[in-house]
N, C-alpha and C positions, 0 to 999 in steps of 0.2 A: 725303697725304690732306686733312690739315687746312689746308692753305696758303691756298687760294681763299677759305676763310670768315674765315681771320685777316685777310687782306689786305683783302676787304670790309670787316671791322669796322676796320681800322685807317684803310680811307678815310672812314669816318664822322667820323674824329678828327683827320685829317692836312690839311693846306691844300692839298696837291697830291699827285698820284700817285707821284712820286719819293720824299716824306717816308713816303707809306703804305707804300711796297716797304720802305723802311728798317726803318720801324717792325716791319713783319710779319717780316723777317730777325731783327731784334733780339729778337724774340719766341721765336723758335725757338732761337735761340743761348741765350738764357736759360733756356728749358725744359731745354735739354743741361745747362747750368750748375749749375741747382737742381733737377735730376731727382730726387736724394737726398732731398730735401724734399718728395717727392709723397707724399702721404697720403691722396688719394682712391681709393685703389685700385678701378679700373674705371670711374671717371669723369675721364677724362684731359681731356677736352673743356673742363670749367669750369676745371680749372688751367690749361689753354693761353689761356682767355680771361681770366683773374685776370692773367696776363702780361701780354698784350695790353694790357689796361685799365691797368696801372702803366705800361707803356711809353710808352703814348698820353698819359697823365697827365704823365711827364716831358719828351716832347715838347712838349706844349702850355704847359709853365713856360718852354720856350725862345724859342717864338714864338707868336702868335695871329694869325690872319690875319681880315680883314674876311669876313663871308657876303655871299652876293649877293643884292640882292632878288630876289624872285621873278618880277617883271615883265621881270628880264633871262634867265630861262630858257625863254622861248619857243623853239620849236623851229624853227630854219632849215630850209628843205626840204633843203637839202645835207646835212645831217646826219643824215636820217633812216636810219641804218644799224641792222641787227638788234641791236646792245645799246643804240642809244642812249636808248632809251624806259627801258630800266632804270635807266641812270644818272641821268637826268633824274627818275624816280620817286623814286630815292634821294635826289638834292638838293632835292626838295620835301619829302619826308620829314623831313629836316633842317634845312630851313628852319623848318617847321611847328613840330617841337619847341625849336627855339633857344631860345624864351622861356620855357621850362619851367626850373626848378631842375635842377642837376646830378643829384640822385639821380632825379628823376622821368625825365629826360632819359634817363639810359643805362638803365632799363629799358625804356622805350618802344622806343629803338632796338634793343636787345637782343631784344627781342619781335619787332618787327615788322621791323626791319631786316636780322636775322639769323635769325631763324625759330628761335630757342631755346624751348625748354619753360620753364613756371615754375621748375620743379625744378632746373635748369640754371642760370638766371638766378639764382636765391637762391643757389645755392652760388657763383658769380661774384661776386656784390655783397656774399657772406659775411651774408645776412639770413635770417631765419626766412621759409617759405614765404608765411605768412599777409601778412606785412608787404609782401612783393613783392607779393601779390594786390593788397591794398588800395592800395599806391602806384601801380600799374599804372591801378587804376580811378579813383584820384585823378587822375592824370595824363590820362587819357580825358576825365573830366567836364572838366576844366580846357581842354583842346583843344577840346573840342566847345562849350563856352562863347565862348571866343575866335574860334572859326570863325563861330560864330552872330552874334558882334559885327561881323562884316565882314571877315573875312581873317585874316589871320597874326597869331600873338602878339605 
């Protein structure tokens, strides 16, 4: 039920699809292992995302790949299959938010990359709802300013 969402989230943080799949699988293994610590009765989704976030952080500590420049993301006519545009827009969003500090980047990715509600994001990042709203607003202002300067941050 949640696998595709968690895999997509892991794709934001992994250097390649194989590692993202490993991270997603590890997330569900940890969810089973730590289910006795589950205290958000009725809010399993944020619990699962928190585990995925920690798994991706662990994965990042092991290796960090270079991001591709936006000009390398231009569409090749041979790559115009149905899911290609979604992948390309995800890569562009990842590139755009790459210059944000981690705490702002994570909130933007959860909101616009995963379509989570502000309340769910607050539970995932373990912050008050108002703090999440303020940080999202700050990140969007910063992105707008960077974009108006002429491109990516």
